[in-house]
C-alpha positions as CSV (number, residue, x, y, z in Angstrom):
1,M,15.5,24.6,15.7
2,R,14.1,24.1,12.2
3,A,14.8,20.4,12.4
4,L,12.8,20.2,15.6
5,L,9.9,22.1,14.1
6,L,9.9,19.8,11.0
7,L,10.0,16.7,13.3
8,S,7.1,17.9,15.3
9,L,5.1,18.7,12.2
10,L,5.8,15.2,10.8
11,A,4.8,13.6,14.1
12,A,1.5,15.4,14.1
13,Q,0.6,14.0,10.7
14,P,-1.3,10.8,10.5
15,R,0.6,7.6,9.6
16,W,-1.9,6.5,6.9
17,Q,-3.0,8.9,4.2
18,E,-5.8,7.9,1.8
19,I,-4.5,8.3,-1.8
20,G,-7.5,7.1,-3.7
21,K,-10.2,4.3,-4.0
22,T,-10.3,1.2,-6.1
23,V,-13.0,0.7,-8.7
24,V,-15.2,-1.0,-6.1
25,G,-14.8,1.8,-3.6
26,N,-12.1,0.3,-1.3
27,P,-9.9,3.1,0.1
28,V,-6.2,2.8,-0.6
29,L,-4.0,4.2,2.1
30,L,-0.3,5.0,2.1
31,D,2.0,4.7,5.1
32,R,4.0,7.9,4.6
33,R,6.7,6.7,7.0
34,T,7.7,3.9,4.5
35,L,8.2,6.0,1.4
36,A,11.7,5.7,0.1
37,T,13.2,6.4,-3.4
38,K,16.5,5.0,-4.6
39,D,17.8,4.6,-8.1
40,G,14.5,5.8,-9.6
41,L,12.5,3.2,-7.7
42,T,10.0,4.1,-5.0
43,T,9.1,1.7,-2.2
44,A,6.0,2.1,0.0
45,T,3.6,0.2,2.1
46,L,-0.1,0.4,1.2
47,R,-3.2,-0.7,3.0
48,V,-6.7,-1.5,1.6
49,T,-9.7,-1.8,3.8
50,F,-12.4,-3.8,2.1
51,V,-15.8,-1.9,2.1
52,K,-17.5,-5.3,1.7
53,P,-15.5,-8.2,3.3
54,V,-14.2,-10.8,0.8
55,K,-15.3,-14.3,1.4
56,S,-12.6,-17.0,1.7
57,P,-12.7,-20.7,2.6
58,R,-11.4,-19.8,6.1
59,G,-13.6,-16.8,6.8
60,E,-14.0,-13.2,5.6
61,L,-11.1,-11.0,4.7
62,T,-11.4,-7.4,5.8
63,S,-8.1,-5.7,4.6
64,S,-4.8,-6.2,3.0
65,R,-1.3,-4.6,3.4
66,T,1.2,-4.6,0.6
67,I,4.8,-3.5,0.2
68,V,5.3,-2.3,-3.4
69,R,8.2,-1.0,-5.5
70,V,7.3,1.4,-8.3
71,N,9.2,2.3,-11.4
72,C,7.7,5.7,-12.4
73,A,9.7,6.0,-15.6
74,K,7.9,2.9,-16.9
75,R,4.8,3.3,-14.8
76,E,5.2,-0.3,-13.5
77,L,4.9,-1.8,-10.1
78,A,6.2,-4.9,-8.3
79,V,4.7,-6.4,-5.2
80,L,7.4,-7.3,-2.6
81,E,5.3,-8.6,0.3
82,N,1.6,-9.0,0.9
83,W,-0.7,-9.8,3.9
84,Y,-4.4,-10.5,3.9
85,F,-6.2,-10.1,7.2
86,H,-9.3,-11.5,8.9
87,D,-8.9,-8.6,11.4
88,E,-6.0,-6.3,11.0
89,K,-6.4,-4.5,14.3
90,A,-6.2,-7.9,16.1
91,N,-3.4,-9.0,13.7
92,R,-5.4,-12.0,12.6
93,V,-3.5,-12.8,9.4
94,Y,-5.2,-15.0,6.8
95,E,-2.2,-15.2,4.5
96,H,1.3,-13.6,4.2
97,K,3.5,-13.9,1.2
98,K,7.0,-12.6,0.6
99,I,7.8,-12.6,-3.1
100,A,11.2,-14.3,-3.8
101,Q,11.7,-12.7,-7.2
102,P,9.4,-9.7,-7.6
103,G,8.6,-8.8,-11.2
104,F,7.4,-5.4,-12.5
105,A,4.2,-5.1,-14.5
106,K,1.8,-2.5,-15.7
107,A,-1.0,-1.8,-13.1
108,F,-4.7,-2.1,-14.0
109,E,-6.5,1.3,-13.6
110,G,-8.8,1.1,-10.7
111,S,-6.8,-1.5,-8.8
112,M,-4.8,-0.9,-5.7
113,Q,-1.7,-1.1,-7.8
114,G,-3.2,1.4,-10.3
115,V,-4.1,3.9,-7.5
116,A,-0.5,3.5,-6.1
117,V,1.2,4.2,-9.5
118,G,-1.1,7.1,-10.1
119,H,-0.3,8.7,-6.8
120,L,3.4,7.9,-6.4
121,C,4.2,8.9,-10.0
122,S,2.2,12.1,-10.2
């Protein structure tokens, strides 16, 4: 019975949770369904919606989605996969990259990565 109650509470929660804003005011959202921790490393999917669309040679970019792995002991982050969208709702992808050999690095405060480390390691 408790498991059913817990599942219904989780189902009622929104998929995306705002965890902060970048230095330019772009909201950073966490897909709570993707959170996983193993061997001291946390993996999660993040989304950033651009308050002001970013110009590119092939049109404006409106959002990004990134899968990250965070080492909270070192407060470092590695990007595993990244998408930039012309229109995320219509799945109009501008660019998609899967990183062959992700490397950990310190995140800049105020960046999407900095917001993620601050939230996931608090």
